[in-house]
DRENMAR-158949 format. One record per atom (N, C-alpha, C): residue in one letter; x, y, z. Coordinates in steps of 0.2 Angstrom, whole numbers, padded with zeros to 4 digits, always signed. Layout:
<atoms>
aXYZ;...
</atoms>
This chain:
<atoms>
m-0955-0365-0106;m-0951-0361-0110;m-0953-0362-0118;p-0955-0357-0122;p-0957-0358-0129;p-0950-0361-0133;l-0951-0365-0137;l-0946-0368-0141;l-0944-0363-0146;p-0937-0361-0147;p-0935-0356-0152;p-0936-0359-0159;a-0938-0355-0164;a-0940-0357-0171;a-0933-0358-0174;e-0933-0363-0178;e-0927-0366-0182;e-0928-0364-0189;q-0923-0361-0192;q-0924-0360-0200;q-0920-0366-0203;i-0923-0369-0207;i-0920-0375-0211;i-0918-0373-0218;r-0912-0374-0220;r-0909-0372-0226;r-0905-0378-0229;f-0903-0377-0235;f-0899-0383-0238;f-0892-0380-0241;c-0887-0384-0241;c-0881-0382-0245;c-0879-0389-0248;a-0874-0388-0252;a-0871-0393-0256;a-0864-0395-0254;s-0863-0402-0252;s-0857-0404-0250;s-0852-0405-0257;r-0846-0406-0255;r-0841-0406-0261;r-0843-0411-0267;d-0846-0416-0265;d-0848-0421-0271;d-0855-0419-0274;g-0858-0414-0271;g-0865-0412-0274;g-0871-0414-0270;t-0869-0418-0265;t-0875-0420-0261;t-0878-0414-0257;r-0885-0414-0257;r-0888-0409-0253;r-0889-0410-0246;i-0886-0406-0242;i-0886-0407-0234;i-0891-0402-0231;a-0896-0404-0227;a-0901-0400-0224;a-0898-0398-0217;y-0898-0391-0216;y-0896-0389-0209;y-0900-0384-0206;g-0900-0383-0200;g-0905-0379-0196;g-0901-0374-0192;i-0904-0368-0191;i-0901-0363-0186;i-0907-0360-0182;s-0905-0360-0175;s-0910-0358-0170;s-0906-0355-0165;g-0910-0351-0160;g-0907-0348-0154;g-0903-0342-0156;s-0900-0340-0150;s-0896-0334-0151;s-0890-0334-0146;g-0885-0330-0147;g-0879-0331-0143;g-0873-0333-0147;p-0868-0335-0143;p-0861-0337-0147;p-0863-0343-0151;p-0860-0343-0157;p-0862-0349-0162;p-0859-0356-0159;l-0863-0361-0160;l-0861-0368-0158;l-0863-0372-0164;i-0859-0376-0167;i-0860-0380-0172;i-0861-0387-0169;w-0866-0391-0170;w-0868-0397-0167;w-0868-0403-0172;a-0863-0407-0171;a-0864-0413-0175;a-0867-0419-0171;q-0873-0419-0171;q-0877-0424-0167;q-0875-0432-0170;r-0877-0436-0166;r-0876-0443-0168;r-0881-0444-0174;w-0880-0448-0178;w-0883-0448-0185;w-0891-0450-0185;v-0893-0453-0179;v-0900-0455-0179;v-0904-0449-0176;h-0906-0445-0180;h-0910-0439-0178;h-0913-0436-0184;h-0917-0431-0184;h-0921-0428-0190;h-0922-0421-0188;l-0920-0417-0192;l-0921-0409-0191;l-0928-0407-0189;k-0932-0410-0193;k-0939-0408-0192;k-0943-0411-0186;l-0941-0418-0185;l-0945-0422-0180;l-0942-0421-0173;d-0935-0419-0173;d-0932-0419-0166;d-0936-0414-0161;w-0939-0409-0164;w-0942-0404-0159;w-0948-0407-0155;d-0951-0412-0158;d-0957-0416-0155;d-0954-0422-0151;s-0948-0423-0151;s-0945-0430-0148;s-0944-0429-0141;p-0947-0433-0137;p-0945-0433-0129;p-0938-0435-0128;v-0934-0437-0133;v-0927-0438-0132;v-0923-0432-0134;w-0924-0429-0139;w-0920-0423-0142;w-0923-0416-0140;r-0929-0416-0138;r-0932-0409-0137;r-0928-0405-0131;a-0926-0408-0126;a-0923-0405-0120;a-0916-0403-0123;w-0913-0407-0127;w-0906-0405-0129;w-0907-0398-0134;l-0912-0398-0138;l-0912-0392-0142;l-0914-0386-0138;t-0919-0387-0133;t-0921-0381-0129;t-0915-0378-0125;f-0911-0383-0122;f-0905-0381-0118;f-0900-0377-0123;l-0898-0381-0128;l-0892-0378-0132;l-0894-0371-0136;a-0900-0371-0138;a-0903-0365-0142;a-0904-0359-0137;s-0905-0361-0131;s-0906-0355-0126;s-0900-0352-0124;r-0894-0355-0126;r-0888-0352-0124;r-0883-0350-0130;h-0885-0353-0136;h-0881-0352-0142;h-0885-0351-0148;t-0882-0348-0153;t-0885-0349-0160;t-0883-0356-0162;l-0888-0360-0162;l-0886-0367-0163;l-0887-0369-0171;v-0882-0372-0173;v-0882-0375-0180;v-0881-0382-0180;r-0886-0386-0183;r-0885-0393-0184;r-0888-0395-0190;y-0887-0402-0192;y-0888-0404-0199;y-0890-0411-0199;d-0894-0413-0204;d-0895-0420-0205;d-0889-0423-0209;c-0887-0429-0207;c-0882-0433-0211;c-0884-0434-0218;r-0879-0435-0223;r-0881-0438-0229;r-0885-0444-0229;g-0890-0445-0233;g-0893-0452-0233;g-0899-0452-0227;c-0899-0446-0223;c-0904-0446-0217;c-0908-0440-0217;g-0914-0440-0214;g-0918-0434-0213;g-0920-0431-0219;l-0919-0424-0219;l-0920-0420-0225;l-0915-0419-0230;s-0909-0422-0228;s-0903-0422-0233;s-0905-0427-0239;d-0901-0427-0244;d-0902-0431-0250;d-0901-0439-0247;r-0905-0443-0249;r-0905-0450-0247;r-0904-0455-0253;d-0905-0453-0259;d-0905-0457-0265;d-0898-0457-0268;q-0895-0462-0270;q-0889-0462-0274;q-0883-0458-0270;v-0883-0460-0263;v-0878-0456-0259;v-0872-0461-0257;s-0866-0459-0258;s-0861-0463-0255;s-0859-0461-0248;f-0856-0466-0244;f-0854-0465-0238;f-0847-0466-0236;s-0843-0461-0234;s-0837-0462-0232;s-0835-0457-0226;f-0830-0458-0222;f-0828-0453-0217;f-0826-0447-0220;e-0823-0447-0226;e-0821-0440-0229;e-0827-0437-0231;s-0832-0440-0234;s-0838-0436-0236;s-0842-0434-0230;f-0842-0437-0224;f-0845-0434-0218;f-0842-0428-0216;v-0835-0428-0216;v-0831-0422-0214;v-0833-0416-0219;d-0833-0418-0226;d-0835-0413-0231;d-0842-0410-0230;d-0846-0414-0227;d-0853-0412-0226;d-0853-0407-0220;l-0849-0408-0215;l-0849-0404-0209;l-0846-0397-0212;e-0840-0397-0216;e-0837-0391-0218;e-0842-0387-0222;a-0846-0391-0227;a-0851-0387-0231;a-0856-0383-0227;v-0858-0386-0221;v-0863-0383-0217;v-0860-0377-0213;i-0854-0378-0211;i-0851-0373-0207;i-0850-0367-0212;n-0848-0368-0218;n-0847-0363-0223;n-0853-0359-0225;a-0858-0363-0225;a-0865-0360-0227;a-0868-0356-0222;a-0867-0358-0215;a-0869-0355-0210;a-0866-0348-0209;g-0860-0347-0211;g-0856-0341-0212;g-0853-0338-0205;f-0852-0343-0200;f-0848-0340-0194;f-0841-0342-0195;q-0837-0337-0193;q-0830-0337-0194;q-0826-0341-0189;r-0829-0341-0183;r-0826-0344-0177;r-0832-0346-0172;f-0831-0352-0169;f-0837-0355-0166;f-0835-0361-0161;v-0839-0363-0157;v-0838-0369-0153;v-0841-0375-0158;l-0837-0380-0157;l-0839-0386-0161;l-0840-0392-0156;y-0846-0395-0157;y-0849-0400-0153;y-0850-0407-0157;g-0846-0412-0155;g-0847-0418-0158;g-0850-0423-0154;m-0855-0426-0156;m-0859-0431-0151;m-0859-0438-0154;g-0857-0443-0151;g-0857-0450-0153;g-0852-0450-0159;d-0855-0453-0165;d-0851-0453-0171;d-0849-0447-0174;g-0853-0441-0172;g-0851-0435-0174;g-0844-0432-0171;a-0842-0435-0166;a-0836-0433-0163;a-0830-0434-0168;a-0829-0440-0171;a-0824-0441-0176;a-0823-0435-0181;r-0829-0433-0184;r-0830-0428-0189;r-0827-0422-0186;t-0829-0420-0180;t-0827-0414-0177;t-0820-0413-0176;i-0817-0419-0173;i-0810-0419-0172;i-0806-0418-0179;a-0808-0421-0184;a-0805-0420-0191;a-0805-0413-0193;y-0811-0410-0192;y-0812-0403-0194;y-0808-0398-0190;a-0808-0399-0183;a-0804-0395-0179;a-0796-0395-0180;v-0794-0401-0183;v-0787-0402-0184;v-0785-0398-0191;s-0790-0398-0196;s-0789-0395-0202;s-0791-0388-0203;h-0795-0385-0198;h-0797-0378-0197;h-0795-0376-0190;p-0789-0376-0188;p-0788-0374-0181;p-0790-0367-0179;l-0790-0362-0184;l-0791-0355-0183;l-0799-0354-0182;r-0803-0358-0184;r-0810-0357-0184;r-0814-0360-0178;v-0811-0365-0175;v-0814-0368-0169;v-0811-0365-0162;s-0815-0362-0159;s-0813-0359-0152;s-0812-0364-0147;k-0817-0368-0146;k-0817-0374-0142;k-0821-0380-0145;l-0819-0386-0142;l-0822-0392-0145;l-0825-0396-0139;v-0831-0398-0140;v-0834-0403-0135;v-0835-0410-0138;l-0833-0415-0135;l-0834-0422-0138;l-0838-0426-0133;h-0844-0429-0135;h-0848-0432-0130;h-0849-0439-0133;g-0848-0444-0129;g-0849-0451-0131;g-0845-0453-0137;s-0838-0451-0137;s-0834-0452-0142;s-0830-0459-0142;r-0827-0460-0148;r-0822-0466-0147;r-0817-0464-0153;a-0810-0467-0151;a-0805-0465-0156;a-0804-0470-0161;l-0806-0477-0160;l-0805-0482-0164;l-0812-0486-0165;g-0814-0486-0171;g-0820-0490-0173;g-0820-0497-0171;g-0826-0500-0169;g-0827-0506-0167;g-0825-0512-0172;l-0825-0511-0178;l-0823-0516-0183;l-0815-0516-0184;l-0812-0511-0181;l-0804-0511-0181;l-0801-0513-0174;d-0806-0514-0169;d-0803-0515-0163;d-0805-0523-0161;p-0800-0527-0161;p-0801-0534-0160;p-0806-0536-0154;q-0806-0532-0149;q-0810-0533-0143;q-0818-0532-0145;f-0819-0528-0151;f-0826-0526-0152;f-0828-0528-0159;v-0824-0532-0163;v-0826-0534-0170;v-0833-0538-0170;e-0833-0543-0166;e-0839-0548-0166;e-0845-0544-0163;e-0844-0540-0158;e-0850-0536-0156;e-0852-0531-0161;s-0848-0528-0165;s-0849-0523-0170;s-0853-0526-0176;q-0850-0532-0178;q-0854-0536-0183;q-0861-0538-0181;t-0862-0540-0175;t-0868-0541-0172;t-0873-0535-0172;r-0871-0530-0171;r-0875-0524-0171;r-0877-0522-0178;i-0872-0523-0183;i-0874-0521-0190;i-0879-0526-0192;k-0879-0533-0190;k-0884-0538-0192;k-0890-0536-0189;a-0890-0533-0183;a-0896-0532-0179;a-0900-0526-0183;i-0896-0521-0186;i-0900-0516-0190;i-0904-0519-0196;k-0901-0524-0199;k-0904-0527-0205;k-0910-0530-0202;l-0910-0534-0196;l-0916-0537-0194;l-0921-0533-0191;g-0919-0528-0187;g-0924-0524-0183;g-0924-0517-0184;w-0922-0514-0190;w-0922-0507-0191;w-0929-0504-0191;h-0934-0508-0194;h-0941-0506-0195;h-0944-0511-0189;g-0950-0508-0186;g-0953-0511-0181;g-0950-0512-0175;n-0952-0517-0171;n-0950-0517-0164;n-0946-0524-0163;n-0943-0526-0168;n-0940-0533-0168;n-0935-0533-0162;p-0935-0538-0157;p-0931-0539-0151;p-0924-0539-0153;a-0922-0541-0159;a-0915-0542-0161;a-0912-0535-0161;f-0916-0530-0161;f-0912-0523-0161;f-0912-0520-0154;s-0916-0523-0149;s-0916-0520-0143;s-0910-0519-0139;h-0905-0523-0140;h-0899-0523-0136;h-0894-0517-0139;v-0896-0514-0145;v-0891-0509-0147;v-0894-0502-0146;t-0900-0501-0142;t-0902-0495-0141;t-0897-0490-0137;p-0897-0484-0138;p-0893-0479-0135;p-0896-0477-0128;l-0902-0480-0127;l-0906-0477-0121;l-0908-0483-0116;p-0904-0486-0113;p-0906-0492-0109;p-0911-0490-0103;d-0910-0483-0101;d-0914-0481-0095;d-0920-0477-0098;a-0922-0477-0104;a-0928-0473-0106;a-0934-0476-0104;s-0939-0472-0104;s-0946-0474-0103;s-0949-0477-0109;a-0955-0480-0108;a-0958-0484-0114;a-0960-0478-0119;e-0962-0472-0117;e-0963-0467-0122;e-0957-0465-0126;q-0951-0464-0122;q-0945-0462-0125;q-0943-0468-0130;l-0943-0474-0128;l-0941-0479-0133;l-0946-0480-0139;r-0952-0479-0138;r-0956-0479-0144;r-0955-0473-0149;a-0953-0467-0146;a-0952-0461-0150;a-0945-0462-0153;y-0940-0465-0150;y-0934-0467-0153;y-0935-0472-0159;a-0939-0477-0158;a-0940-0482-0163;a-0944-0478-0169;d-0948-0474-0168;d-0952-0470-0173;d-0947-0466-0177;m-0943-0462-0173;m-0938-0458-0176;m-0933-0462-0181;r-0931-0468-0178;r-0926-0472-0182;r-0929-0474-0189;r-0936-0476-0189;r-0939-0478-0195;r-0939-0472-0200;a-0940-0466-0197;a-0941-0460-0201;a-0934-0457-0204;v-0929-0459-0201;v-0923-0456-0202;v-0920-0458-0209;t-0920-0465-0210;t-0917-0468-0216;t-0919-0475-0217;s-0916-0478-0223;s-0918-0485-0224;s-0913-0489-0220;p-0915-0496-0219;p-0910-0500-0216;p-0904-0501-0220;e-0904-0501-0227;e-0898-0502-0231;e-0893-0496-0230;s-0896-0490-0230;s-0892-0484-0228;s-0889-0484-0221;a-0893-0486-0216;a-0891-0487-0209;a-0885-0492-0209;m-0886-0497-0212;m-0880-0502-0212;m-0874-0499-0215;q-0874-0496-0220;q-0868-0493-0223;q-0865-0487-0219;i-0870-0483-0216;i-0867-0478-0211;i-0864-0481-0205;v-0867-0486-0202;v-0864-0489-0196;v-0857-0493-0198;q-0857-0496-0203;q-0850-0499-0206;q-0845-0494-0206;m-0847-0488-0209;m-0842-0483-0210;m-0840-0480-0203;i-0844-0479-0199;i-0843-0477-0192;i-0838-0482-0188;y-0840-0488-0189;y-0836-0493-0185;y-0829-0494-0188;g-0828-0491-0194;g-0821-0491-0197;g-0817-0485-0196;n-0819-0480-0193;n-0816-0474-0191;n-0810-0475-0187;d-0804-0471-0188;d-0799-0472-0183;d-0796-0465-0183;v-0797-0461-0177;v-0794-0454-0177;v-0788-0454-0171;r-0785-0459-0170;r-0780-0460-0165;r-0774-0455-0167;t-0773-0454-0174;t-0767-0450-0176;t-0769-0443-0176;l-0776-0442-0177;l-0779-0435-0178;l-0779-0432-0171;a-0782-0435-0166;a-0783-0432-0160;a-0778-0429-0157;p-0772-0431-0157;p-0766-0427-0154;p-0764-0421-0157;q-0767-0420-0163;q-0766-0413-0167;q-0771-0408-0165;v-0776-0410-0161;v-0781-0404-0159;v-0778-0399-0154;r-0779-0393-0156;r-0775-0388-0152;r-0780-0383-0148;c-0786-0384-0149;c-0791-0379-0145;c-0793-0382-0139;p-0795-0378-0134;p-0797-0381-0127;p-0803-0386-0129;t-0803-0392-0126;t-0807-0397-0127;t-0810-0400-0121;l-0817-0402-0121;l-0820-0405-0115;l-0823-0412-0118;v-0821-0417-0115;v-0823-0424-0116;v-0828-0426-0111;l-0834-0428-0113;l-0840-0430-0109;l-0841-0437-0111;h-0842-0442-0106;h-0843-0449-0107;h-0847-0452-0101;a-0852-0456-0103;a-0856-0459-0098;a-0852-0465-0096;r-0852-0467-0089;r-0848-0472-0086;r-0850-0479-0089;s-0856-0480-0091;s-0859-0486-0093;s-0862-0485-0100;d-0859-0481-0104;d-0862-0479-0111;d-0864-0486-0114;a-0870-0486-0117;a-0873-0492-0120;a-0870-0493-0127;i-0867-0488-0130;i-0864-0488-0137;i-0857-0488-0137;n-0854-0483-0134;n-0846-0483-0135;n-0844-0484-0128;p-0839-0489-0126;p-0837-0490-0120;p-0833-0484-0116;f-0834-0484-0110;f-0831-0478-0106;f-0823-0477-0107;n-0820-0483-0108;n-0813-0482-0109;n-0811-0479-0116;e-0816-0479-0121;e-0815-0476-0127;e-0815-0468-0126;g-0819-0466-0122;g-0820-0459-0121;g-0813-0456-0117;r-0811-0460-0112;r-0805-0459-0109;r-0799-0459-0113;m-0799-0463-0118;m-0793-0463-0123;m-0793-0457-0127;v-0799-0455-0129;v-0799-0449-0133;v-0797-0443-0129;a-0799-0442-0123;a-0797-0437-0118;a-0789-0437-0117;t-0786-0443-0117;t-0779-0444-0116;t-0775-0442-0122;l-0778-0443-0128;l-0775-0442-0134;l-0774-0434-0136;i-0780-0430-0134;i-0780-0423-0135;i-0776-0419-0130;p-0771-0416-0132;p-0767-0412-0127;p-0772-0407-0123;g-0771-0408-0116;g-0774-0404-0111;g-0782-0404-0111;a-0785-0410-0114;a-0792-0411-0114;a-0794-0412-0106;q-0800-0409-0105;q-0804-0410-0099;q-0808-0416-0099;f-0808-0420-0095;f-0813-0426-0095;f-0818-0426-0090;v-0824-0427-0091;v-0829-0427-0086;v-0833-0434-0087;p-0833-0438-0082;p-0837-0444-0082;p-0844-0442-0080;l-0849-0445-0084;l-0856-0444-0082;l-0859-0450-0079;e-0863-0450-0074;e-0866-0456-0071;e-0872-0458-0074;s-0871-0462-0080;s-0877-0464-0084;s-0875-0470-0088;q-0880-0473-0090;q-0879-0479-0095;q-0881-0476-0102;n-0884-0470-0103;n-0887-0468-0109;n-0882-0465-0113;h-0881-0467-0119;h-0877-0464-0124;h-0879-0457-0126;v-0886-0456-0126;v-0889-0449-0127;v-0893-0448-0120;l-0890-0443-0116;l-0893-0442-0110;l-0900-0440-0110;l-0904-0442-0105;l-0911-0440-0104;l-0912-0434-0099;d-0916-0429-0100;d-0917-0424-0095;d-0920-0426-0089;s-0922-0432-0088;s-0925-0435-0082;s-0920-0438-0078;e-0914-0439-0080;e-0909-0442-0076;e-0904-0438-0072;p-0902-0439-0066;p-0897-0435-0063;p-0891-0433-0067;a-0889-0437-0071;a-0883-0435-0075;a-0884-0429-0080;w-0891-0427-0081;w-0892-0422-0085;w-0890-0415-0082;r-0891-0414-0076;r-0889-0409-0072;r-0881-0408-0072;q-0878-0414-0071;q-0871-0415-0071;q-0868-0412-0078;f-0871-0414-0083;f-0869-0412-0090;f-0870-0405-0091;i-0876-0402-0089;i-0877-0395-0089;i-0871-0391-0086;e-0870-0393-0080;e-0865-0389-0076;e-0858-0389-0079;a-0856-0395-0082;a-0850-0396-0085;a-0849-0392-0091;l-0855-0391-0095;l-0855-0387-0101;l-0855-0380-0099;d-0859-0378-0094;d-0859-0371-0092;d-0852-0369-0090;d-0848-0373-0086;d-0842-0371-0084;d-0837-0370-0090;f-0838-0374-0095;f-0833-0374-0101;f-0835-0369-0106;l-0842-0368-0106;l-0844-0363-0111;l-0849-0358-0107;p-0846-0353-0104;p-0850-0348-0100;p-0855-0345-0105;a-0862-0346-0103;a-0867-0343-0107;a-0867-0336-0109;g-0867-0334-0115;g-0867-0327-0117;g-0861-0324-0117;q-0855-0328-0116;q-0849-0324-0116;q-0844-0327-0121;p-0845-0325-0127;p-0841-0327-0133;p-0834-0324-0132;s-0829-0328-0134;s-0822-0325-0134;s-0821-0319-0138;r-0817-0315-0136;r-0815-0309-0140;r-0813-0311-0147;l-0809-0317-0147;l-0807-0319-0153;l-0812-0321-0158;d-0818-0322-0156;d-0823-0325-0160;d-0826-0319-0165;i-0824-0313-0164;i-0827-0307-0168;i-0822-0306-0173;l-0816-0309-0174;l-0811-0308-0179;l-0813-0312-0185;t-0811-0309-0191;t-0813-0312-0197;t-0808-0318-0198;t-0809-0322-0203;t-0805-0328-0205;t-0797-0325-0206;r-0797-0320-0210;r-0790-0317-0212;r-0787-0314-0206;e-0791-0311-0201;e-0788-0308-0195;e-0786-0314-0191;n-0789-0319-0191;n-0787-0325-0187;n-0780-0328-0189;e-0780-0328-0196;e-0773-0330-0199;e-0768-0326-0197;v-0769-0319-0197;v-0764-0314-0195;v-0762-0315-0188;l-0767-0316-0184;l-0766-0317-0177;l-0762-0323-0175;e-0763-0329-0179;e-0760-0335-0178;e-0752-0334-0180;l-0751-0330-0185;l-0744-0329-0187;l-0740-0324-0182;l-0744-0320-0179;l-0741-0315-0174;l-0739-0320-0168;a-0744-0324-0166;a-0742-0329-0161;a-0736-0333-0162;r-0735-0334-0168;r-0729-0338-0170;r-0722-0334-0170;g-0723-0327-0169;g-0717-0323-0168;g-0715-0320-0175;l-0719-0320-0180;l-0718-0317-0186;l-0719-0309-0186;d-0715-0306-0190;d-0716-0298-0190;d-0720-0297-0196;n-0722-0291-0197;n-0727-0289-0202;n-0724-0291-0209;v-0718-0290-0211;v-0715-0292-0217;v-0716-0299-0219;a-0714-0303-0213;a-0714-0311-0214;a-0722-0313-0215;i-0726-0310-0211;i-0733-0312-0212;i-0736-0310-0219;a-0734-0304-0221;a-0736-0302-0228;a-0734-0307-0233;k-0728-0309-0232;k-0725-0314-0237;k-0728-0321-0237;q-0730-0323-0231;q-0733-0329-0230;q-0741-0329-0233;l-0744-0323-0232;l-0751-0323-0234;l-0752-0320-0241;g-0746-0318-0244;g-0747-0315-0251;g-0750-0308-0251;s-0749-0304-0246;s-0751-0298-0246;s-0746-0293-0245;s-0747-0286-0243;s-0742-0281-0243;s-0741-0280-0235;p-0735-0278-0233;p-0734-0276-0226;p-0739-0270-0224;k-0741-0266-0228;k-0745-0260-0226;k-0752-0264-0225;t-0754-0268-0229;t-0761-0272-0227;t-0760-0275-0221;v-0755-0279-0219;v-0754-0282-0213;v-0754-0278-0207;r-0751-0272-0208;r-0751-0267-0203;r-0758-0265-0201;n-0762-0263-0206;n-0769-0261-0205;n-0773-0267-0201;q-0771-0273-0204;q-0775-0279-0201;q-0773-0280-0193;v-0767-0279-0192;v-0764-0279-0185;v-0768-0274-0181;s-0768-0268-0183;s-0771-0262-0180;s-0779-0264-0178;t-0782-0267-0183;t-0789-0269-0182;t-0790-0274-0177;i-0785-0279-0177;i-0785-0284-0172;i-0784-0281-0165;f-0779-0277-0164;f-0778-0273-0158;f-0785-0270-0155;s-0788-0267-0160;s-0794-0263-0158;s-0800-0268-0156;k-0801-0273-0160;k-0806-0278-0158;k-0805-0282-0152;l-0798-0283-0151;l-0797-0287-0144;l-0796-0283-0138;e-0796-0276-0140;e-0795-0271-0134;e-0788-0272-0131;v-0783-0272-0135;v-0776-0273-0132;v-0772-0267-0135;k-0766-0266-0132;k-0762-0260-0135;k-0756-0262-0138;s-0754-0268-0137;s-0747-0270-0139;s-0748-0277-0142;r-0742-0279-0146;r-0741-0285-0149;r-0741-0291-0144;a-0738-0289-0138;a-0737-0294-0133;a-0744-0296-0130;q-0748-0291-0129;q-0755-0293-0126;q-0759-0297-0131;a-0759-0295-0137;a-0762-0299-0142;a-0760-0306-0143;v-0753-0307-0143;v-0750-0314-0143;v-0752-0318-0137;a-0752-0315-0131;a-0754-0318-0125;a-0761-0321-0125;l-0766-0317-0128;l-0773-0319-0129;l-0773-0325-0134;a-0769-0324-0139;a-0770-0329-0144;a-0767-0336-0142;r-0761-0336-0138;r-0758-0342-0135;r-0763-0345-0130;d-0766-0341-0126;d-0771-0344-0121;d-0777-0348-0125;a-0778-0346-0131;a-0784-0349-0135;a-0781-0354-0139;g-0774-0356-0139;g-0772-0362-0143;g-0768-0360-0149;f-0767-0353-0151;f-0764-0351-0157;f-0756-0352-0156;g-0753-0351-0161;g-0746-0351-0161;g-0742-0357-0161;h-0745-0363-0162;h-0742-0369-0163;h-0738-0370-0169;k-0732-0372-0169;k-0728-0373-0176;k-0731-0378-0180;d-0734-0383-0177;d-0737-0389-0182;d-0744-0388-0184;l-0747-0382-0184;l-0753-0381-0186;l-0753-0380-0194;
</atoms>
């Protein structure tokens, strides 16, 4: 199968940092926050990432990006914080221009996507979390020493093949070729100084209070013997998010390899959760139409909606009519039923 071409573009985050992002494939939009060790340009030739890109871009319009300090994004004089990483994700989403989409957070990208889904509930149709954790290792007494050791290993082994770094690989079942490619990728992505700052930030994340506020349908995938984030961490995330579906993967690899049996398990789980080529009817609504639908689902009439949105009842009436047409429904009750099935209408949003 020929690899889909990817268009690489740039946008500015809130603090002015330039973030490189790529768009490829076709179909319903999917925003992918990969784990931070990857590179927009080099991933396509990687025996680790190539299968991921081919799979996701064959089913979706795939949007992904390089983290600040990494890859093609700005590397010099960059500050790292959880808030800035969430800002970067928001900047990419706004630049890509999709109003409603699937959001996929992988590894450390999961915390960012949880935060975004909570703050922008009308834009995220479904959330996928892979290899996630709710509490960073530096905040968890069970993992403080291990986390500090991993950070030290980055300093000692980020460049070259220093054995001090070997125990922190996300690919314990990788072939020699895949391990070499991952090591080459690691060297190309960023400097050891930035790597240490990024990992310290990741290990300091805590989304235990955010996760219960997620309102969209959520799929949580986690390898039973994940080499980076313990299995129980993924299970905790699934427990915290209301109604989340949890799928254990029979693997040790934090980043699945297409050569292992768990790859097929992963594909089947994702296809069940995200039927290929079948976007939700709600995905074609504009941002304002989604806002109107949210208020409809809460039981507000046109006058109350107009007051809340700062518009006129006539404008709202026209927007409601457009929503009915796009959703192919004939009544308020039918529109509300569709909206509530998709997670709209919660009072605490």
